[in-house]
Each structure stands twice: as structure tokens, then as C-alpha cells.
MDTraj code that builds the backbone (N, CA, C; nanometers):
import mdtraj as md
import numpy as np

residues = "UNK UNK UNK UNK UNK UNK UNK UNK UNK UNK UNK UNK UNK UNK UNK UNK UNK UNK UNK UNK UNK UNK UNK UNK UNK UNK UNK UNK UNK UNK UNK UNK UNK UNK UNK UNK UNK UNK UNK UNK UNK UNK UNK UNK UNK UNK UNK UNK UNK UNK UNK UNK UNK UNK UNK UNK UNK UNK UNK UNK UNK UNK UNK UNK UNK UNK UNK UNK UNK UNK UNK UNK UNK UNK UNK UNK UNK UNK UNK UNK UNK UNK UNK UNK UNK UNK UNK UNK UNK UNK UNK UNK UNK UNK UNK UNK UNK UNK UNK UNK UNK UNK UNK UNK UNK UNK UNK UNK UNK UNK UNK UNK UNK UNK UNK UNK UNK UNK UNK UNK UNK UNK UNK UNK UNK UNK UNK UNK UNK UNK UNK UNK UNK UNK UNK UNK UNK UNK UNK UNK UNK UNK UNK UNK UNK UNK UNK UNK UNK UNK UNK UNK UNK UNK UNK UNK UNK UNK UNK UNK UNK UNK UNK UNK UNK UNK UNK UNK UNK UNK UNK".split()
xyz = np.array([
    [-5.4259, -10.2603, 2.6494],
    [-5.3403, -10.2451, 2.6412],
    [-5.2685, -10.1895, 2.4851],
    [-5.3527, -10.2474, 2.3830],
    [-5.3160, -10.1732, 2.2782],
    [-5.3877, -10.0170, 2.2556],
    [-5.5046, -9.9720, 2.3430],
    [-5.5087, -9.8719, 2.3452],
    [-5.4147, -9.7517, 2.3556],
    [-5.3214, -9.7927, 2.4677],
    [-5.1997, -9.7189, 2.4903],
    [-5.1066, -9.6869, 2.3765],
    [-5.1224, -9.7660, 2.2326],
    [-5.0184, -9.7361, 2.1602],
    [-5.1096, -9.7022, 2.0381],
    [-5.2207, -9.6881, 2.0467],
    [-5.3332, -9.5963, 1.9309],
    [-5.2561, -9.4519, 1.8964],
    [-5.2177, -9.3586, 1.9787],
    [-5.1411, -9.2390, 1.9064],
    [-5.0232, -9.2543, 1.8934],
    [-4.9486, -9.3404, 1.8857],
    [-4.8232, -9.3688, 1.8411],
    [-4.8301, -9.4213, 1.7377],
    [-4.9142, -9.5516, 1.7167],
    [-4.9246, -9.5935, 1.5810],
    [-5.0024, -9.4746, 1.4631],
    [-5.0820, -9.4428, 1.5044],
    [-5.1583, -9.3042, 1.4236],
    [-5.0288, -9.2157, 1.3796],
    [-4.9848, -9.1578, 1.4701],
    [-4.8265, -9.0812, 1.4274],
    [-4.7643, -9.1355, 1.3054],
    [-4.7436, -9.2456, 1.3275],
    [-4.6225, -9.3269, 1.2321],
    [-4.7034, -9.3335, 1.1119],
    [-4.8297, -9.3944, 1.1064],
    [-4.9152, -9.3958, 0.9877],
    [-4.8887, -9.2648, 0.9222],
    [-4.9528, -9.1344, 0.9931],
    [-4.9484, -8.9942, 0.9546],
    [-4.7905, -8.9747, 0.8630],
    [-4.7108, -8.9965, 0.9337],
    [-4.5557, -8.9457, 0.9068],
    [-4.5238, -9.0396, 0.7752],
    [-4.5461, -9.1724, 0.7671],
    [-4.5253, -9.2535, 0.6490],
    [-4.6021, -9.1901, 0.5556],
    [-4.7553, -9.1613, 0.5390],
    [-4.8341, -9.1458, 0.4671],
    [-4.7997, -9.0024, 0.4054],
    [-4.7007, -8.8677, 0.4940],
    [-4.6788, -8.7298, 0.3983],
    [-4.5475, -8.8057, 0.3376],
    [-4.4818, -8.8811, 0.3745],
    [-4.3491, -8.9213, 0.2831],
    [-4.4177, -8.9656, 0.1464],
    [-4.5029, -9.0366, 0.1495],
    [-4.5664, -9.0564, -0.0009],
    [-4.5992, -8.9627, -0.0797],
    [-4.6634, -8.8644, -0.0344],
    [-4.6682, -8.7578, -0.1095],
    [-4.5480, -8.6532, -0.1227],
    [-4.4214, -8.6908, -0.0739],
    [-4.3215, -8.5652, -0.1296],
    [-4.2544, -8.5926, -0.2903],
    [-4.2072, -8.4723, -0.2727],
    [-4.1792, -8.4508, -0.4452],
    [-4.0775, -8.5420, -0.4582],
    [-4.0387, -8.6188, -0.5567],
    [-3.9125, -8.7369, -0.6049],
    [-3.8944, -8.6768, -0.7480],
    [-3.7556, -8.6315, -0.7744],
    [-3.7538, -8.5973, -0.9505],
    [-3.6034, -8.7180, -0.9407],
    [-3.5824, -8.7532, -1.0542],
    [-3.4874, -8.8739, -1.0574],
    [-3.3938, -8.8042, -1.1753],
    [-3.2749, -8.7529, -1.1408],
    [-3.2283, -8.7050, -1.2459],
    [-3.0561, -8.7673, -1.2136],
    [-2.9843, -8.8171, -1.3317],
    [-2.8494, -8.8589, -1.3162],
    [-2.7497, -8.6797, -1.3346],
    [-2.6629, -8.6695, -1.2398],
    [-2.5765, -8.5934, -1.2376],
    [-2.4510, -8.5899, -1.2882],
    [-2.3553, -8.5638, -1.3483],
    [-2.2220, -8.5606, -1.3605],
    [-2.1420, -8.5980, -1.2442],
    [-2.1710, -8.5216, -1.1418],
    [-2.0884, -8.4923, -1.0156],
    [-2.1887, -8.4568, -0.8912],
    [-2.1086, -8.5164, -0.7556],
    [-2.1852, -8.4646, -0.6757],
    [-2.1763, -8.2860, -0.6512],
    [-2.0957, -8.2414, -0.6830],
    [-2.0885, -8.1008, -0.6939],
    [-2.2268, -8.0494, -0.7914],
    [-2.2346, -8.1100, -0.8796],
    [-2.3521, -8.0423, -0.9825],
    [-2.4951, -8.1159, -0.9269],
    [-2.4742, -8.2042, -0.8408],
    [-2.6410, -8.2228, -0.7594],
    [-2.6031, -8.1253, -0.6229],
    [-2.5239, -8.0933, -0.5446],
    [-2.5216, -8.0117, -0.4908],
    [-2.5869, -7.8653, -0.5099],
    [-2.5287, -7.8230, -0.6481],
    [-2.5704, -7.7222, -0.6965],
    [-2.7255, -7.7087, -0.7397],
    [-2.7660, -7.8125, -0.7980],
    [-2.9032, -7.8472, -0.8141],
    [-3.0238, -7.8087, -0.7038],
    [-2.9641, -7.9304, -0.5825],
    [-3.0547, -7.9106, -0.4868],
    [-3.0572, -7.7577, -0.4077],
    [-2.9583, -7.6879, -0.4164],
    [-2.9470, -7.5518, -0.3585],
    [-3.0062, -7.4723, -0.4517],
    [-3.0007, -7.4617, -0.5639],
    [-3.1053, -7.3741, -0.6813],
    [-3.2396, -7.4064, -0.6297],
    [-3.3113, -7.5392, -0.6337],
    [-3.4437, -7.5683, -0.6339],
    [-3.4704, -7.5290, -0.4704],
    [-3.3816, -7.4883, -0.3736],
    [-3.4447, -7.4492, -0.2415],
    [-3.4337, -7.2974, -0.2702],
    [-3.3426, -7.2290, -0.3240],
    [-3.3599, -7.0946, -0.3520],
    [-3.4842, -7.0252, -0.4405],
    [-3.5139, -7.1192, -0.5072],
    [-3.5995, -7.0676, -0.6406],
    [-3.7379, -7.0659, -0.5703],
    [-3.8214, -7.0017, -0.5788],
    [-3.9462, -6.9996, -0.5334],
    [-4.0710, -7.0749, -0.6763],
    [-4.1621, -7.1357, -0.6309],
    [-4.2613, -7.1729, -0.7067],
    [-4.3786, -7.0508, -0.7475],
    [-4.3708, -6.9990, -0.8993],
    [-4.4466, -6.8969, -0.9060],
    [-4.6147, -6.9261, -0.8861],
    [-4.6391, -7.0544, -0.8723],
    [-4.8010, -7.0999, -0.8105],
    [-4.8293, -7.0949, -0.7008],
    [-4.7165, -7.1563, -0.6036],
    [-4.7465, -7.1537, -0.4625],
    [-4.6868, -7.0376, -0.4353],
    [-4.7670, -6.9968, -0.3050],
    [-4.7355, -6.8381, -0.2726],
    [-4.6116, -6.8202, -0.1942],
    [-4.5752, -6.9762, -0.1129],
    [-4.4545, -6.9787, -0.0508],
    [-4.3884, -7.0934, 0.0017],
    [-4.3474, -7.1374, -0.1427],
    [-4.2985, -7.2698, -0.1285],
    [-4.1870, -7.2951, -0.2406],
    [-4.0567, -7.3357, -0.2003],
    [-3.9691, -7.3412, -0.3405],
    [-4.0161, -7.4657, -0.4024],
    [-3.9329, -7.4470, -0.5170],
    [-3.9432, -7.5444, -0.5987],
    [-3.9320, -7.6753, -0.5736],
    [-3.8365, -7.7090, -0.4578],
    [-3.8070, -7.8163, -0.4092],
    [-3.9368, -7.9300, -0.3540],
    [-3.9802, -7.8378, -0.2757],
    [-4.1151, -7.8539, -0.1970],
    [-4.2426, -7.8304, -0.2673],
    [-4.2641, -7.7721, -0.3572],
    [-4.3766, -7.8007, -0.4360],
    [-4.3994, -7.8900, -0.5170],
    [-4.5271, -7.9554, -0.5699],
    [-4.5796, -8.0577, -0.6291],
    [-4.6444, -8.0201, -0.7300],
    [-4.6682, -7.8792, -0.7777],
    [-4.7185, -7.8148, -0.8960],
    [-4.6621, -7.8320, -1.0430],
    [-4.7250, -7.8568, -1.1578],
    [-4.6910, -7.8931, -1.2705],
    [-4.5714, -7.7671, -1.3525],
    [-4.6024, -7.6188, -1.2683],
    [-4.4825, -7.5337, -1.3102],
    [-4.3746, -7.5875, -1.2415],
    [-4.3671, -7.6088, -1.0976],
    [-4.2561, -7.6338, -1.0493],
    [-4.1958, -7.7605, -1.0727],
    [-4.2671, -7.8715, -1.0991],
    [-4.1969, -7.9749, -1.2016],
    [-4.1198, -7.9292, -1.3576],
    [-4.1786, -7.8254, -1.3896],
    [-4.1158, -7.7978, -1.5139],
    [-3.9797, -7.7300, -1.4629],
    [-3.9914, -7.5866, -1.4018],
    [-3.8705, -7.5372, -1.3311],
    [-3.8020, -7.6391, -1.2959],
    [-3.8265, -7.7417, -1.2146],
    [-3.6825, -7.8178, -1.1804],
    [-3.6266, -7.8820, -1.3162],
    [-3.7049, -7.9102, -1.4076],
    [-3.6560, -7.9874, -1.5348],
    [-3.5681, -7.8937, -1.5880],
    [-3.6154, -7.7494, -1.5986],
    [-3.5431, -7.6608, -1.6731],
    [-3.4062, -7.6201, -1.5726],
    [-3.4092, -7.6131, -1.4449],
    [-3.2795, -7.6125, -1.3845],
    [-3.1811, -7.7313, -1.4465],
    [-3.2680, -7.8585, -1.3942],
    [-3.1529, -7.9285, -1.4416],
    [-3.0983, -7.9553, -1.5995],
    [-3.1799, -7.9137, -1.6629],
    [-3.1228, -7.8781, -1.8344],
    [-3.0530, -7.7994, -1.7994],
    [-3.0704, -7.6884, -1.7426],
    [-2.9216, -7.5540, -1.7553],
    [-2.8084, -7.5954, -1.6787],
    [-2.8444, -7.6654, -1.6002],
    [-2.6861, -7.7046, -1.5049],
    [-2.6414, -7.8339, -1.6057],
    [-2.7302, -7.8808, -1.6765],
    [-2.6122, -8.0232, -1.7498],
    [-2.5756, -7.9171, -1.8817],
    [-2.6505, -7.8093, -1.9246],
    [-2.5552, -7.7121, -2.0338],
    [-2.4741, -7.6251, -1.9704],
    [-2.4331, -7.6572, -1.8452],
    [-2.2864, -7.5887, -1.7927],
    [-2.3028, -7.4390, -1.7682],
    [-2.4344, -7.4005, -1.7280],
    [-2.4824, -7.2577, -1.6825],
    [-2.4455, -7.2652, -1.5706],
    [-2.4017, -7.1268, -1.5350],
    [-2.3707, -7.1061, -1.3838],
    [-2.4893, -7.0729, -1.3005],
    [-2.4488, -7.0938, -1.1295],
    [-2.5844, -7.0306, -1.0300],
    [-2.6539, -6.8997, -1.1089],
    [-2.5880, -6.8037, -1.1288],
    [-2.6325, -6.6800, -1.1520],
    [-2.7226, -6.6500, -1.2862],
    [-2.6339, -6.7251, -1.3787],
    [-2.7113, -6.7447, -1.5495],
    [-2.8378, -6.8242, -1.5204],
    [-2.8590, -6.8903, -1.4122],
    [-2.9613, -6.9996, -1.3973],
    [-3.0870, -6.9013, -1.3572],
    [-3.0367, -6.8187, -1.2499],
    [-3.1200, -6.7353, -1.1870],
    [-3.1680, -6.6335, -1.2635],
    [-3.0657, -6.5478, -1.3377],
    [-3.1096, -6.4667, -1.4180],
    [-3.1900, -6.5262, -1.5610],
    [-3.1917, -6.6250, -1.5789],
    [-3.2830, -6.6989, -1.6933],
    [-3.4282, -6.6788, -1.6183],
    [-3.4329, -6.7508, -1.5049],
    [-3.5669, -6.7683, -1.4057],
    [-3.6172, -6.6212, -1.4102],
    [-3.5319, -6.5242, -1.3413],
    [-3.6195, -6.4071, -1.3342],
    [-3.6303, -6.3104, -1.4550],
    [-3.5779, -6.3342, -1.5723],
    [-3.6272, -6.2947, -1.6909],
    [-3.7449, -6.3553, -1.7192],
    [-3.8176, -6.4401, -1.6673],
    [-3.8952, -6.5444, -1.7291],
    [-4.0318, -6.5061, -1.6210],
    [-3.9529, -6.5132, -1.5048],
    [-4.0791, -6.4955, -1.3918],
    [-4.0733, -6.3952, -1.3132],
    [-3.9758, -6.3214, -1.3073],
    [-3.9775, -6.1962, -1.2287],
    [-3.8755, -6.1818, -1.1109],
    [-3.8925, -6.0969, -0.9988],
    [-3.8156, -6.1012, -0.8989],
    [-3.8999, -6.2199, -0.7799],
    [-4.0081, -6.2117, -0.8114],
    [-4.0557, -6.3505, -0.7346],
    [-4.0487, -6.4562, -0.7193],
    [-3.9624, -6.5060, -0.8568],
    [-3.8969, -6.6535, -0.8314],
    [-3.7978, -6.6486, -0.7204],
    [-3.7262, -6.5475, -0.6941],
    [-3.6045, -6.5544, -0.5946],
    [-3.6525, -6.5585, -0.4596],
    [-3.6205, -6.6383, -0.3800],
    [-3.6634, -6.6201, -0.2024],
    [-3.5828, -6.4976, -0.1366],
    [-3.4624, -6.4631, -0.2003],
    [-3.3904, -6.3359, -0.1447],
    [-3.3481, -6.2806, -0.2933],
    [-3.4677, -6.1624, -0.3052],
    [-3.4470, -6.1045, -0.4074],
    [-3.3260, -5.9932, -0.4087],
    [-3.2868, -5.9608, -0.5450],
    [-3.1582, -5.8883, -0.5414],
    [-3.1871, -5.7260, -0.4961],
    [-3.0910, -5.6664, -0.4418],
    [-3.1168, -5.5263, -0.4213],
    [-3.1118, -5.4158, -0.5742],
    [-3.2247, -5.4054, -0.5748],
    [-3.2192, -5.3126, -0.7017],
    [-3.3531, -5.2023, -0.6326],
    [-3.3237, -5.1005, -0.7476],
    [-3.4348, -5.0180, -0.7212],
    [-3.5778, -5.0493, -0.6966],
    [-3.6211, -5.1673, -0.7746],
    [-3.7999, -5.1878, -0.7359],
    [-3.7728, -5.2900, -0.6209],
    [-3.6534, -5.3043, -0.5394],
    [-3.6850, -5.4020, -0.4695],
    [-3.6198, -5.3366, -0.3210],
    [-3.6033, -5.2207, -0.2915],
    [-3.5749, -5.1588, -0.2265],
    [-3.6748, -5.1925, -0.0770],
    [-3.7942, -5.1482, -0.1145],
    [-3.9129, -5.1164, -0.0054],
    [-3.9061, -5.2962, 0.0441],
    [-3.8792, -5.3552, -0.0124],
    [-3.8417, -5.5410, 0.0134],
    [-3.7292, -5.5539, 0.1269],
    [-3.6231, -5.4451, 0.0970],
    [-3.5058, -5.4871, 0.1814],
    [-3.5068, -5.4129, 0.3192],
    [-3.5722, -5.2578, 0.2535],
    [-3.5427, -5.1514, 0.3518],
    [-3.6708, -5.1367, 0.4582],
    [-3.8324, -5.1873, 0.4297],
    [-3.9043, -5.1714, 0.5187],
    [-3.9242, -5.2080, 0.6625],
    [-3.8635, -5.3578, 0.6301],
    [-3.8835, -5.4380, 0.7772],
    [-3.7469, -5.3301, 0.8879],
    [-3.6650, -5.2644, 0.8340],
    [-3.5860, -5.1955, 0.9081],
    [-3.6456, -5.0314, 0.9555],
    [-3.7222, -5.0056, 0.8605],
    [-3.7844, -4.8611, 0.8773],
    [-3.8725, -4.9077, 1.0026],
    [-3.9753, -5.0258, 0.9877],
    [-4.0826, -5.0383, 1.0549],
    [-4.0271, -5.1014, 1.2273],
    [-3.9017, -5.1475, 1.2400],
    [-3.8493, -5.1691, 1.3359],
    [-3.8256, -5.0264, 1.4240],
    [-3.7413, -4.9553, 1.3206],
    [-3.7135, -4.7967, 1.3993],
    [-3.8260, -4.7048, 1.4217],
    [-3.9455, -4.7122, 1.3556],
    [-4.0647, -4.6566, 1.3804],
    [-4.0759, -4.7232, 1.5419],
    [-4.1281, -4.8532, 1.5273],
    [-4.1707, -4.8951, 1.6519],
    [-4.0636, -4.8785, 1.7521],
    [-3.9682, -4.8563, 1.7432],
    [-3.8594, -4.8221, 1.9116],
    [-3.8879, -4.6767, 1.8961],
    [-3.9156, -4.5699, 1.8005],
    [-3.9684, -4.4451, 1.8316],
    [-4.0507, -4.4367, 1.9474],
    [-4.1797, -4.5131, 1.8596],
    [-4.2863, -4.5007, 1.9516],
    [-4.2766, -4.5525, 2.0775],
    [-4.2132, -4.6813, 2.0797],
    [-4.1993, -4.7371, 2.2300],
    [-4.1467, -4.6390, 2.3085],
    [-4.0394, -4.5839, 2.2510],
    [-3.9941, -4.4687, 2.3389],
    [-4.0539, -4.3499, 2.3999],
    [-4.1324, -4.2892, 2.3118],
    [-4.2065, -4.1905, 2.3089],
    [-4.3320, -4.2165, 2.4552],
    [-4.3694, -4.3507, 2.4197],
    [-4.4474, -4.4161, 2.5215],
    [-4.3688, -4.3857, 2.6750],
    [-4.2949, -4.4816, 2.6683],
    [-4.2425, -4.4821, 2.8025],
    [-4.1486, -4.3449, 2.8485],
    [-4.0900, -4.2540, 2.7517],
    [-4.0548, -4.1302, 2.8493],
    [-4.2020, -4.0426, 2.8364],
    [-4.2885, -4.0588, 2.7712],
    [-4.4071, -3.9845, 2.8307],
    [-4.5038, -4.0207, 2.9072],
    [-4.4567, -4.1022, 2.9998],
    [-4.5195, -4.1518, 3.0995],
    [-4.4561, -4.1151, 3.2459],
    [-4.3115, -4.0569, 3.2091],
    [-4.2323, -4.0256, 3.3298],
    [-4.3449, -3.8901, 3.3839],
    [-4.3200, -3.8657, 3.5462],
    [-4.3703, -3.7753, 3.5857],
    [-4.3034, -3.6599, 3.5727],
    [-4.3342, -3.5397, 3.5474],
    [-4.2778, -3.4322, 3.5285],
    [-4.2332, -3.3343, 3.6539],
    [-4.1312, -3.2953, 3.6608],
    [-4.1119, -3.2066, 3.7870],
    [-4.2057, -3.1370, 3.8227],
    [-4.2351, -3.0881, 3.9284],
    [-4.3474, -3.0077, 3.9716],
    [-4.3044, -2.8570, 3.9183],
    [-4.3624, -2.7577, 3.8804],
    [-4.3342, -2.6537, 3.8343],
    [-4.3711, -2.5634, 3.9028],
    [-4.3878, -2.4102, 3.9577],
    [-4.4519, -2.3174, 4.0185],
    [-4.5286, -2.2754, 3.9027],
    [-4.6290, -2.2818, 3.9457],
    [-4.7362, -2.1730, 3.8480],
    [-4.8017, -2.0614, 3.8718],
    [-4.8109, -1.9910, 3.7631],
    [-4.8156, -1.8339, 3.7572],
    [-5.0152, -1.8532, 3.7137],
    [-5.0526, -1.9217, 3.6591],
    [-5.1802, -1.9150, 3.6403],
    [-5.2914, -1.8953, 3.7216],
    [-5.4253, -1.8441, 3.6858],
    [-5.4880, -1.8272, 3.8064],
    [-5.6255, -1.9214, 3.7825],
    [-5.5968, -2.0346, 3.7407],
    [-5.6838, -2.1277, 3.6948],
    [-5.7632, -2.2278, 3.7831],
    [-5.8657, -2.2382, 3.7956],
    [-5.9377, -2.3049, 3.9115],
    [-5.8335, -2.4381, 3.9975],
    [-5.7983, -2.5019, 3.8984],
    [-5.7225, -2.6238, 3.9357],
    [-5.6062, -2.5703, 3.9954],
    [-5.5441, -2.4696, 3.9916],
    [-5.4034, -2.4320, 4.0581],
    [-5.4419, -2.3521, 4.1911],
    [-5.5822, -2.3246, 4.2233],
    [-5.5893, -2.2604, 4.3256],
    [-5.5893, -2.3236, 4.4641],
    [-5.5978, -2.2664, 4.5776],
    [-5.5467, -2.3595, 4.6998],
    [-5.6869, -2.4440, 4.7317],
    [-5.6726, -2.5339, 4.7962],
    [-5.7644, -2.6128, 4.8206],
    [-5.8503, -2.5889, 4.9830],
    [-5.7679, -2.4668, 5.0380],
    [-5.8786, -2.4178, 5.1652],
    [-5.9880, -2.3172, 5.1413],
    [-6.0763, -2.3766, 5.2162],
    [-6.2290, -2.2984, 5.2262],
    [-6.1772, -2.1559, 5.2815],
    [-6.2686, -2.0555, 5.2120],
    [-6.2573, -1.9164, 5.3031],
    [-6.3654, -1.9203, 5.4218],
    [-6.3583, -1.8149, 5.5271],
    [-6.4173, -1.8156, 5.6357],
    [-6.5663, -1.8328, 5.6118],
    [-6.6262, -1.7863, 5.5390],
    [-6.7861, -1.7668, 5.5034],
    [-6.7960, -1.9389, 5.4387],
    [-6.7389, -1.9846, 5.3527],
    [-6.7337, -2.1228, 5.3355],
    [-6.7232, -2.2321, 5.4541],
    [-6.6395, -2.1931, 5.5460],
    [-6.6449, -2.2941, 5.6013],
    [-6.7074, -2.3130, 5.7302],
    [-6.7768, -2.1418, 5.7432],
    [-6.9178, -2.1496, 5.8278],
    [-7.0236, -2.1982, 5.7805],
    [-7.0451, -2.1908, 5.6591],
    [-7.1582, -2.2690, 5.5704],
    [-7.1620, -2.4362, 5.5889],
    [-7.0127, -2.4550, 5.5591],
    [-7.0078, -2.6451, 5.5905],
    [-7.0193, -2.6662, 5.7533],
    [-6.9919, -2.5776, 5.8351],
    [-7.0333, -2.6134, 5.9795],
    [-7.1764, -2.6064, 6.0133],
    [-7.2478, -2.5278, 5.9329],
    [-7.3896, -2.5411, 5.9343],
    [-7.4426, -2.6319, 5.9030],
    [-7.3963, -2.6902, 5.7755],
    [-7.4677, -2.7683, 5.6944],
    [-7.4258, -2.9133, 5.7766],
    [-7.3317, -2.9191, 5.8589],
    [-7.2856, -3.0630, 5.9257],
    [-7.3690, -3.0737, 6.0529],
    [-7.4268, -2.9496, 6.0883],
    [-7.4448, -2.9487, 6.2041],
    [-7.6372, -2.9558, 6.2484],
    [-7.6517, -2.9201, 6.0905],
    [-7.8427, -2.9023, 6.0415],
    [-7.8269, -3.0012, 5.9254],
    [-7.8481, -3.1230, 5.9180],
    [-7.8740, -3.1810, 5.8115],
    [-7.9767, -3.1383, 5.7276],
    [-8.0889, -3.0732, 5.7804],
    [-8.2008, -3.0412, 5.7191],
    [-8.1993, -2.8922, 5.6318],
    [-8.0768, -2.8662, 5.6316],
    [-8.0210, -2.7281, 5.5723],
    [-7.9507, -2.7697, 5.4336],
    [-7.9255, -2.9005, 5.4219],
    [-7.8846, -2.9394, 5.3254],
    [-7.9569, -2.9557, 5.1908],
    [-7.8614, -2.8753, 5.1044],
    [-7.9773, -2.8673, 4.9626],
    [-8.0770, -2.7281, 4.9564],
    [-8.0503, -2.6572, 5.0646],
    [-8.1377, -2.5356, 5.1227],
    [-8.0341, -2.3998, 5.1413],
    [-8.0344, -2.3185, 5.0504],
    [-7.9639, -2.2048, 5.0921],
    [-8.0439, -2.0512, 5.0435],
])
top = md.Topology()
chain = top.add_chain()
for i, resn in enumerate(residues, 1):
    res = top.add_residue(resn, chain, resSeq=i)
    for name in ("N", "CA", "C"):
        top.add_atom(name, md.element.get_by_symbol(name[0]), res)
traj = md.Trajectory(xyz[None], top)
């Protein structure tokens, strides 16, 4: 009976253990609005060390420092855009999950659309290229356009080969 609950028990053990490794910062905020801004900012800013984690989800030392920096700037009364500008000035556009539309970020913004359009063009060329073309009268005299009928000489030779199999291959 205990064996039946083993997977369920293991699930809860793993779930509890993963919560023990989560990032916990203790900060005192002046208002709930200030705390909400902090949470929004640490979700929007990327850890420079961790390739694809926001500041809230990263446990690296640099992420801890940046969370403290965001908290300090909030306490100083800086706006969200001022805090983001500060982070971009220090760490570059990489620190933003949603980079600003600038000349150096055009590729990030427009490459997905361009790739999608190129893919649509390729797919349409493949689909429309497979359609059978209406037959047109041909004026060329290539062997592929010749009639499949045999001349009278060829018909006679074929009849002779079929009647006398010993003649096959001999001419």
C-alpha cells in the first residue's frame, strides 16, 4: 500500500526542496505601490551573468547586487525609467528583457517579422510550384515531344521479335 503513494511522496519532497532554494530578499517598502514597482522591475530586468533569467529568479551574486541597487534607487525616489536607464548605462541593453527600439536593436525587433515573411514566401512558392501547369501545344521537335506510335518498320521488327524469341538481341 505504501508503494502506491511513493511517487506522490517523492513529488512533494522535490516540490518542498525546490522552494528551499528560491530567492528571498527581505526589504521594507514605504508603500504597497513601491513594493509592486520593485517586483515589476526585478521581473523586467535580466541578470547579466545568467543568460535567460530575470533578477528575481537568479541566485547569482550580481543579481543580488542588482536587486539591492534597484531597492536603493526606489528608496531614493527614482522613476522606473530612471532605474532602467541606470541599469542600461552600466550593463547595456542586454539587461532589459524588452529592449528599446533604437538603431542598434532593429535586428532584435524586426528579424522575427522578416524571417516569418521569408518563410511565408518560401512556403507559397513551394505550394504554387507544385500545381500542374496547363498543357500547351509544343512546337519543339525534341524526342520527348514525339509521338509514341511506332513506324511500320518498327512494328514489323517488334512483331518478328515477339514471334521468334531467338531473334531478340540479334539484328
